[in-house]
PyMOL CGO cylinders between C-alpha atoms (Angstrom):
from pymol import cmd
from pymol.cgo import CYLINDER

trace = [
    CYLINDER, 35.48, 4.42, -8.52, 31.85, 5.51, -8.33, 0.3, 1, 1, 1, 1, 1, 1,
    CYLINDER, 31.85, 5.51, -8.33, 32.32, 9.26, -8.00, 0.3, 1, 1, 1, 1, 1, 1,
    CYLINDER, 32.32, 9.26, -8.00, 29.09, 11.19, -8.70, 0.3, 1, 1, 1, 1, 1, 1,
    CYLINDER, 29.09, 11.19, -8.70, 27.17, 8.06, -9.70, 0.3, 1, 1, 1, 1, 1, 1,
    CYLINDER, 27.17, 8.06, -9.70, 23.70, 8.58, -8.32, 0.3, 1, 1, 1, 1, 1, 1,
    CYLINDER, 23.70, 8.58, -8.32, 21.46, 5.52, -8.59, 0.3, 1, 1, 1, 1, 1, 1,
    CYLINDER, 21.46, 5.52, -8.59, 21.47, 1.75, -8.21, 0.3, 1, 1, 1, 1, 1, 1,
    CYLINDER, 21.47, 1.75, -8.21, 21.22, -0.31, -11.38, 0.3, 1, 1, 1, 1, 1, 1,
    CYLINDER, 21.22, -0.31, -11.38, 19.36, -3.18, -9.67, 0.3, 1, 1, 1, 1, 1, 1,
    CYLINDER, 19.36, -3.18, -9.67, 20.80, -5.65, -12.18, 0.3, 1, 1, 1, 1, 1, 1,
    CYLINDER, 20.80, -5.65, -12.18, 18.58, -4.39, -14.99, 0.3, 1, 1, 1, 1, 1, 1,
    CYLINDER, 18.58, -4.39, -14.99, 18.87, -2.48, -18.23, 0.3, 1, 1, 1, 1, 1, 1,
    CYLINDER, 18.87, -2.48, -18.23, 17.75, 1.15, -18.21, 0.3, 1, 1, 1, 1, 1, 1,
    CYLINDER, 17.75, 1.15, -18.21, 14.29, 0.59, -19.78, 0.3, 1, 1, 1, 1, 1, 1,
    CYLINDER, 14.29, 0.59, -19.78, 13.65, -2.39, -17.49, 0.3, 1, 1, 1, 1, 1, 1,
    CYLINDER, 13.65, -2.39, -17.49, 14.69, -0.37, -14.44, 0.3, 1, 1, 1, 1, 1, 1,
    CYLINDER, 14.69, -0.37, -14.44, 12.43, 2.55, -15.41, 0.3, 1, 1, 1, 1, 1, 1,
    CYLINDER, 12.43, 2.55, -15.41, 9.53, 0.18, -15.95, 0.3, 1, 1, 1, 1, 1, 1,
    CYLINDER, 9.53, 0.18, -15.95, 10.17, -1.47, -12.58, 0.3, 1, 1, 1, 1, 1, 1,
    CYLINDER, 10.17, -1.47, -12.58, 10.16, 1.87, -10.76, 0.3, 1, 1, 1, 1, 1, 1,
    CYLINDER, 10.16, 1.87, -10.76, 6.99, 2.99, -12.55, 0.3, 1, 1, 1, 1, 1, 1,
    CYLINDER, 6.99, 2.99, -12.55, 5.19, -0.24, -11.66, 0.3, 1, 1, 1, 1, 1, 1,
    CYLINDER, 5.19, -0.24, -11.66, 6.35, -0.08, -8.03, 0.3, 1, 1, 1, 1, 1, 1,
    CYLINDER, 6.35, -0.08, -8.03, 5.28, 3.57, -7.76, 0.3, 1, 1, 1, 1, 1, 1,
    CYLINDER, 5.28, 3.57, -7.76, 1.85, 2.72, -9.19, 0.3, 1, 1, 1, 1, 1, 1,
    CYLINDER, 1.85, 2.72, -9.19, 1.45, -0.09, -6.66, 0.3, 1, 1, 1, 1, 1, 1,
    CYLINDER, 1.45, -0.09, -6.66, 2.62, 2.17, -3.83, 0.3, 1, 1, 1, 1, 1, 1,
    CYLINDER, 2.62, 2.17, -3.83, 0.10, 4.90, -4.63, 0.3, 1, 1, 1, 1, 1, 1,
    CYLINDER, 0.10, 4.90, -4.63, -2.68, 2.39, -5.18, 0.3, 1, 1, 1, 1, 1, 1,
    CYLINDER, -2.68, 2.39, -5.18, -2.17, 0.34, -1.99, 0.3, 1, 1, 1, 1, 1, 1,
    CYLINDER, -2.17, 0.34, -1.99, -0.17, 2.88, 0.07, 0.3, 1, 1, 1, 1, 1, 1,
    CYLINDER, -0.17, 2.88, 0.07, 2.11, 0.10, 1.33, 0.3, 1, 1, 1, 1, 1, 1,
    CYLINDER, 2.11, 0.10, 1.33, 4.20, -2.40, -0.62, 0.3, 1, 1, 1, 1, 1, 1,
    CYLINDER, 4.20, -2.40, -0.62, 6.63, -5.15, 0.31, 0.3, 1, 1, 1, 1, 1, 1,
    CYLINDER, 6.63, -5.15, 0.31, 9.78, -5.29, -1.79, 0.3, 1, 1, 1, 1, 1, 1,
    CYLINDER, 9.78, -5.29, -1.79, 13.53, -5.75, -1.48, 0.3, 1, 1, 1, 1, 1, 1,
    CYLINDER, 13.53, -5.75, -1.48, 15.48, -3.12, 0.41, 0.3, 1, 1, 1, 1, 1, 1,
    CYLINDER, 15.48, -3.12, 0.41, 17.53, -1.82, -2.58, 0.3, 1, 1, 1, 1, 1, 1,
    CYLINDER, 17.53, -1.82, -2.58, 14.34, -1.45, -4.66, 0.3, 1, 1, 1, 1, 1, 1,
    CYLINDER, 14.34, -1.45, -4.66, 12.65, 0.40, -1.80, 0.3, 1, 1, 1, 1, 1, 1,
    CYLINDER, 12.65, 0.40, -1.80, 15.62, 2.74, -1.40, 0.3, 1, 1, 1, 1, 1, 1,
    CYLINDER, 15.62, 2.74, -1.40, 15.64, 3.44, -5.13, 0.3, 1, 1, 1, 1, 1, 1,
    CYLINDER, 15.64, 3.44, -5.13, 11.86, 3.90, -5.32, 0.3, 1, 1, 1, 1, 1, 1,
    CYLINDER, 11.86, 3.90, -5.32, 11.69, 6.38, -2.44, 0.3, 1, 1, 1, 1, 1, 1,
    CYLINDER, 11.69, 6.38, -2.44, 13.04, 9.50, -4.27, 0.3, 1, 1, 1, 1, 1, 1,
    CYLINDER, 13.04, 9.50, -4.27, 11.14, 8.53, -7.44, 0.3, 1, 1, 1, 1, 1, 1,
    CYLINDER, 11.14, 8.53, -7.44, 7.82, 8.36, -5.56, 0.3, 1, 1, 1, 1, 1, 1,
    CYLINDER, 7.82, 8.36, -5.56, 8.50, 11.48, -3.50, 0.3, 1, 1, 1, 1, 1, 1,
    CYLINDER, 8.50, 11.48, -3.50, 9.10, 13.51, -6.66, 0.3, 1, 1, 1, 1, 1, 1,
    CYLINDER, 9.10, 13.51, -6.66, 5.69, 12.42, -7.94, 0.3, 1, 1, 1, 1, 1, 1,
    CYLINDER, 5.69, 12.42, -7.94, 4.02, 13.37, -4.66, 0.3, 1, 1, 1, 1, 1, 1,
    CYLINDER, 4.02, 13.37, -4.66, 5.70, 16.78, -4.83, 0.3, 1, 1, 1, 1, 1, 1,
    CYLINDER, 5.70, 16.78, -4.83, 4.22, 17.18, -8.32, 0.3, 1, 1, 1, 1, 1, 1,
    CYLINDER, 4.22, 17.18, -8.32, 0.78, 16.29, -6.92, 0.3, 1, 1, 1, 1, 1, 1,
    CYLINDER, 0.78, 16.29, -6.92, 1.08, 19.07, -4.32, 0.3, 1, 1, 1, 1, 1, 1,
    CYLINDER, 1.08, 19.07, -4.32, 1.44, 21.83, -6.93, 0.3, 1, 1, 1, 1, 1, 1,
    CYLINDER, 1.44, 21.83, -6.93, -1.12, 24.62, -6.91, 0.3, 1, 1, 1, 1, 1, 1,
    CYLINDER, -1.12, 24.62, -6.91, -0.08, 26.32, -10.14, 0.3, 1, 1, 1, 1, 1, 1,
    CYLINDER, -0.08, 26.32, -10.14, 0.21, 24.46, -13.48, 0.3, 1, 1, 1, 1, 1, 1,
    CYLINDER, 0.21, 24.46, -13.48, -1.79, 21.55, -12.11, 0.3, 1, 1, 1, 1, 1, 1,
    CYLINDER, -1.79, 21.55, -12.11, -2.67, 20.17, -15.54, 0.3, 1, 1, 1, 1, 1, 1,
    CYLINDER, -2.67, 20.17, -15.54, 0.97, 20.18, -16.60, 0.3, 1, 1, 1, 1, 1, 1,
    CYLINDER, 0.97, 20.18, -16.60, 1.97, 18.45, -13.35, 0.3, 1, 1, 1, 1, 1, 1,
    CYLINDER, 1.97, 18.45, -13.35, -0.73, 15.83, -13.88, 0.3, 1, 1, 1, 1, 1, 1,
    CYLINDER, -0.73, 15.83, -13.88, 0.58, 15.15, -17.38, 0.3, 1, 1, 1, 1, 1, 1,
    CYLINDER, 0.58, 15.15, -17.38, 4.15, 14.83, -16.13, 0.3, 1, 1, 1, 1, 1, 1,
    CYLINDER, 4.15, 14.83, -16.13, 2.99, 12.34, -13.47, 0.3, 1, 1, 1, 1, 1, 1,
    CYLINDER, 2.99, 12.34, -13.47, 0.95, 10.46, -16.09, 0.3, 1, 1, 1, 1, 1, 1,
    CYLINDER, 0.95, 10.46, -16.09, 4.19, 9.75, -17.97, 0.3, 1, 1, 1, 1, 1, 1,
    CYLINDER, 4.19, 9.75, -17.97, 5.24, 7.50, -15.12, 0.3, 1, 1, 1, 1, 1, 1,
    CYLINDER, 5.24, 7.50, -15.12, 1.88, 6.37, -13.72, 0.3, 1, 1, 1, 1, 1, 1,
    CYLINDER, 1.88, 6.37, -13.72, -0.07, 4.69, -16.53, 0.3, 1, 1, 1, 1, 1, 1,
    CYLINDER, -0.07, 4.69, -16.53, -3.28, 4.00, -14.57, 0.3, 1, 1, 1, 1, 1, 1,
    CYLINDER, -3.28, 4.00, -14.57, -5.61, 7.06, -14.70, 0.3, 1, 1, 1, 1, 1, 1,
    CYLINDER, -5.61, 7.06, -14.70, -7.36, 6.02, -11.47, 0.3, 1, 1, 1, 1, 1, 1,
    CYLINDER, -7.36, 6.02, -11.47, -4.04, 6.00, -9.60, 0.3, 1, 1, 1, 1, 1, 1,
    CYLINDER, -4.04, 6.00, -9.60, -3.11, 9.42, -11.04, 0.3, 1, 1, 1, 1, 1, 1,
    CYLINDER, -3.11, 9.42, -11.04, -6.47, 10.74, -9.85, 0.3, 1, 1, 1, 1, 1, 1,
    CYLINDER, -6.47, 10.74, -9.85, -5.89, 9.29, -6.37, 0.3, 1, 1, 1, 1, 1, 1,
    CYLINDER, -5.89, 9.29, -6.37, -2.37, 10.73, -6.31, 0.3, 1, 1, 1, 1, 1, 1,
    CYLINDER, -2.37, 10.73, -6.31, -3.55, 14.25, -7.11, 0.3, 1, 1, 1, 1, 1, 1,
    CYLINDER, -3.55, 14.25, -7.11, -6.84, 14.26, -5.21, 0.3, 1, 1, 1, 1, 1, 1,
    CYLINDER, -6.84, 14.26, -5.21, -6.12, 12.41, -1.97, 0.3, 1, 1, 1, 1, 1, 1,
    CYLINDER, -6.12, 12.41, -1.97, -2.38, 11.84, -1.57, 0.3, 1, 1, 1, 1, 1, 1,
    CYLINDER, -2.38, 11.84, -1.57, -1.32, 15.30, -2.77, 0.3, 1, 1, 1, 1, 1, 1,
    CYLINDER, -1.32, 15.30, -2.77, -3.92, 16.91, -0.53, 0.3, 1, 1, 1, 1, 1, 1,
    CYLINDER, -3.92, 16.91, -0.53, -2.81, 14.82, 2.46, 0.3, 1, 1, 1, 1, 1, 1,
    CYLINDER, -2.81, 14.82, 2.46, 0.78, 16.02, 2.16, 0.3, 1, 1, 1, 1, 1, 1,
    CYLINDER, 0.78, 16.02, 2.16, -0.01, 19.63, 1.13, 0.3, 1, 1, 1, 1, 1, 1,
    CYLINDER, -0.01, 19.63, 1.13, 1.54, 21.16, 4.25, 0.3, 1, 1, 1, 1, 1, 1,
    CYLINDER, 1.54, 21.16, 4.25, 4.35, 18.63, 4.68, 0.3, 1, 1, 1, 1, 1, 1,
    CYLINDER, 4.35, 18.63, 4.68, 7.72, 19.85, 3.35, 0.3, 1, 1, 1, 1, 1, 1,
    CYLINDER, 7.72, 19.85, 3.35, 9.03, 16.39, 2.41, 0.3, 1, 1, 1, 1, 1, 1,
    CYLINDER, 9.03, 16.39, 2.41, 9.57, 12.88, 3.71, 0.3, 1, 1, 1, 1, 1, 1,
    CYLINDER, 9.57, 12.88, 3.71, 6.35, 11.37, 2.43, 0.3, 1, 1, 1, 1, 1, 1,
    CYLINDER, 6.35, 11.37, 2.43, 7.48, 7.73, 2.60, 0.3, 1, 1, 1, 1, 1, 1,
    CYLINDER, 7.48, 7.73, 2.60, 8.85, 5.40, 5.25, 0.3, 1, 1, 1, 1, 1, 1,
    CYLINDER, 8.85, 5.40, 5.25, 10.99, 2.25, 4.87, 0.3, 1, 1, 1, 1, 1, 1,
    CYLINDER, 10.99, 2.25, 4.87, 10.50, -0.52, 7.44, 0.3, 1, 1, 1, 1, 1, 1,
    CYLINDER, 10.50, -0.52, 7.44, 13.17, -3.23, 7.40, 0.3, 1, 1, 1, 1, 1, 1,
    CYLINDER, 13.17, -3.23, 7.40, 11.82, -6.79, 7.59, 0.3, 1, 1, 1, 1, 1, 1,
    CYLINDER, 11.82, -6.79, 7.59, 14.92, -8.98, 7.50, 0.3, 1, 1, 1, 1, 1, 1,
    CYLINDER, 14.92, -8.98, 7.50, 16.08, -11.58, 5.00, 0.3, 1, 1, 1, 1, 1, 1,
    CYLINDER, 16.08, -11.58, 5.00, 13.73, -13.36, 2.59, 0.3, 1, 1, 1, 1, 1, 1,
    CYLINDER, 13.73, -13.36, 2.59, 13.53, -17.08, 3.23, 0.3, 1, 1, 1, 1, 1, 1,
    CYLINDER, 13.53, -17.08, 3.23, 14.29, -18.26, -0.30, 0.3, 1, 1, 1, 1, 1, 1,
    CYLINDER, 14.29, -18.26, -0.30, 17.37, -16.29, -1.31, 0.3, 1, 1, 1, 1, 1, 1,
    CYLINDER, 17.37, -16.29, -1.31, 18.27, -14.19, 1.74, 0.3, 1, 1, 1, 1, 1, 1,
    CYLINDER, 18.27, -14.19, 1.74, 17.47, -10.86, 0.06, 0.3, 1, 1, 1, 1, 1, 1,
    CYLINDER, 17.47, -10.86, 0.06, 16.82, -8.06, 2.56, 0.3, 1, 1, 1, 1, 1, 1,
    CYLINDER, 16.82, -8.06, 2.56, 13.11, -7.23, 2.49, 0.3, 1, 1, 1, 1, 1, 1,
    CYLINDER, 13.11, -7.23, 2.49, 11.35, -4.02, 3.48, 0.3, 1, 1, 1, 1, 1, 1,
    CYLINDER, 11.35, -4.02, 3.48, 7.97, -2.32, 3.52, 0.3, 1, 1, 1, 1, 1, 1,
    CYLINDER, 7.97, -2.32, 3.52, 7.76, 1.01, 1.74, 0.3, 1, 1, 1, 1, 1, 1,
    CYLINDER, 7.76, 1.01, 1.74, 4.70, 2.92, 2.88, 0.3, 1, 1, 1, 1, 1, 1,
    CYLINDER, 4.70, 2.92, 2.88, 3.30, 6.41, 2.75, 0.3, 1, 1, 1, 1, 1, 1,
    CYLINDER, 3.30, 6.41, 2.75, 3.56, 8.32, 6.02, 0.3, 1, 1, 1, 1, 1, 1,
    CYLINDER, 3.56, 8.32, 6.02, 0.20, 8.30, 7.75, 0.3, 1, 1, 1, 1, 1, 1,
    CYLINDER, 0.20, 8.30, 7.75, -0.73, 4.86, 6.43, 0.3, 1, 1, 1, 1, 1, 1,
    CYLINDER, -0.73, 4.86, 6.43, -2.23, 2.70, 9.16, 0.3, 1, 1, 1, 1, 1, 1,
    CYLINDER, -2.23, 2.70, 9.16, -2.04, -1.04, 8.61, 0.3, 1, 1, 1, 1, 1, 1,
    CYLINDER, -2.04, -1.04, 8.61, -5.33, -2.79, 9.35, 0.3, 1, 1, 1, 1, 1, 1,
    CYLINDER, -5.33, -2.79, 9.35, -4.97, -6.58, 9.36, 0.3, 1, 1, 1, 1, 1, 1,
    CYLINDER, -4.97, -6.58, 9.36, -7.98, -8.77, 8.64, 0.3, 1, 1, 1, 1, 1, 1,
    CYLINDER, -7.98, -8.77, 8.64, -9.25, -8.94, 12.21, 0.3, 1, 1, 1, 1, 1, 1,
    CYLINDER, -9.25, -8.94, 12.21, -12.23, -10.36, 14.00, 0.3, 1, 1, 1, 1, 1, 1,
    CYLINDER, -12.23, -10.36, 14.00, -14.53, -7.51, 12.91, 0.3, 1, 1, 1, 1, 1, 1,
    CYLINDER, -14.53, -7.51, 12.91, -13.86, -8.12, 9.22, 0.3, 1, 1, 1, 1, 1, 1,
    CYLINDER, -13.86, -8.12, 9.22, -14.30, -11.88, 9.58, 0.3, 1, 1, 1, 1, 1, 1,
    CYLINDER, -14.30, -11.88, 9.58, -17.64, -11.34, 11.30, 0.3, 1, 1, 1, 1, 1, 1,
    CYLINDER, -17.64, -11.34, 11.30, -18.65, -8.92, 8.55, 0.3, 1, 1, 1, 1, 1, 1,
    CYLINDER, -18.65, -8.92, 8.55, -17.73, -11.47, 5.88, 0.3, 1, 1, 1, 1, 1, 1,
    CYLINDER, -17.73, -11.47, 5.88, -19.90, -14.11, 7.57, 0.3, 1, 1, 1, 1, 1, 1,
    CYLINDER, -19.90, -14.11, 7.57, -22.72, -11.59, 7.78, 0.3, 1, 1, 1, 1, 1, 1,
    CYLINDER, -22.72, -11.59, 7.78, -23.62, -12.35, 11.41, 0.3, 1, 1, 1, 1, 1, 1,
    CYLINDER, -23.62, -12.35, 11.41, -23.08, -8.83, 12.71, 0.3, 1, 1, 1, 1, 1, 1,
    CYLINDER, -23.08, -8.83, 12.71, -22.78, -10.13, 16.28, 0.3, 1, 1, 1, 1, 1, 1,
    CYLINDER, -22.78, -10.13, 16.28, -20.46, -8.70, 18.85, 0.3, 1, 1, 1, 1, 1, 1,
    CYLINDER, -20.46, -8.70, 18.85, -17.74, -10.88, 20.37, 0.3, 1, 1, 1, 1, 1, 1,
    CYLINDER, -17.74, -10.88, 20.37, -19.71, -11.41, 23.61, 0.3, 1, 1, 1, 1, 1, 1,
    CYLINDER, -19.71, -11.41, 23.61, -22.80, -12.56, 21.70, 0.3, 1, 1, 1, 1, 1, 1,
    CYLINDER, -22.80, -12.56, 21.70, -20.71, -14.87, 19.55, 0.3, 1, 1, 1, 1, 1, 1,
    CYLINDER, -20.71, -14.87, 19.55, -19.09, -16.48, 22.63, 0.3, 1, 1, 1, 1, 1, 1,
    CYLINDER, -19.09, -16.48, 22.63, -22.47, -16.86, 24.34, 0.3, 1, 1, 1, 1, 1, 1,
    CYLINDER, -22.47, -16.86, 24.34, -23.86, -18.51, 21.22, 0.3, 1, 1, 1, 1, 1, 1,
    CYLINDER, -23.86, -18.51, 21.22, -20.94, -20.97, 21.04, 0.3, 1, 1, 1, 1, 1, 1,
    CYLINDER, -20.94, -20.97, 21.04, -21.62, -22.26, 24.57, 0.3, 1, 1, 1, 1, 1, 1,
    CYLINDER, -21.62, -22.26, 24.57, -25.13, -23.46, 23.71, 0.3, 1, 1, 1, 1, 1, 1,
    CYLINDER, -25.13, -23.46, 23.71, -24.91, -25.56, 20.52, 0.3, 1, 1, 1, 1, 1, 1,
    CYLINDER, -24.91, -25.56, 20.52, -27.61, -27.94, 21.75, 0.3, 1, 1, 1, 1, 1, 1,
    CYLINDER, -27.61, -27.94, 21.75, -30.16, -25.11, 21.88, 0.3, 1, 1, 1, 1, 1, 1,
    CYLINDER, -30.16, -25.11, 21.88, -29.32, -24.19, 18.28, 0.3, 1, 1, 1, 1, 1, 1,
    CYLINDER, -29.32, -24.19, 18.28, -29.81, -27.77, 17.12, 0.3, 1, 1, 1, 1, 1, 1,
    CYLINDER, -29.81, -27.77, 17.12, -33.15, -28.00, 18.89, 0.3, 1, 1, 1, 1, 1, 1,
    CYLINDER, -33.15, -28.00, 18.89, -34.34, -24.77, 17.32, 0.3, 1, 1, 1, 1, 1, 1,
    CYLINDER, -34.34, -24.77, 17.32, -33.25, -25.97, 13.89, 0.3, 1, 1, 1, 1, 1, 1,
    CYLINDER, -33.25, -25.97, 13.89, -35.17, -29.26, 14.33, 0.3, 1, 1, 1, 1, 1, 1,
    CYLINDER, -35.17, -29.26, 14.33, -38.34, -27.38, 15.32, 0.3, 1, 1, 1, 1, 1, 1,
    CYLINDER, -38.34, -27.38, 15.32, -38.11, -25.21, 12.24, 0.3, 1, 1, 1, 1, 1, 1,
    CYLINDER, -38.11, -25.21, 12.24, -37.58, -28.25, 10.00, 0.3, 1, 1, 1, 1, 1, 1,
    CYLINDER, -37.58, -28.25, 10.00, -40.71, -29.94, 11.36, 0.3, 1, 1, 1, 1, 1, 1,
]
cmd.load_cgo(trace, "trace")
């Protein structure tokens, strides 16, 4: 029987499990959304929320930062946690993360999920970013109008070459 047994072992030894949770928490705070298996996400949620609660502290802030730095090895991520994430959730009493179920993974059928910070807005690489990468800076209407007249572009290019 599993009476009063709190956490999942995730098929790992204790040091490996702690390292896994620390790495996942670092990735979560850095990117604000990670894709992982459902049991890992469920195990990471209380771990990450405890760190966010530390980041919200007003008194003993240096001590809280040092406690968080035990688990988060990257100083830039600790800074982000305390400066932006802690400030974002300052008035929220809890529930800083959200788990979105994705369904089974294709290879082994493991249940997958997104774990994200509440308030995170997913922005896929859309048309605006693709246009910015190309450096054209045109709007969609100008781009469509330009596509209809390729002969005019070729003629202009020939005149410039001569």
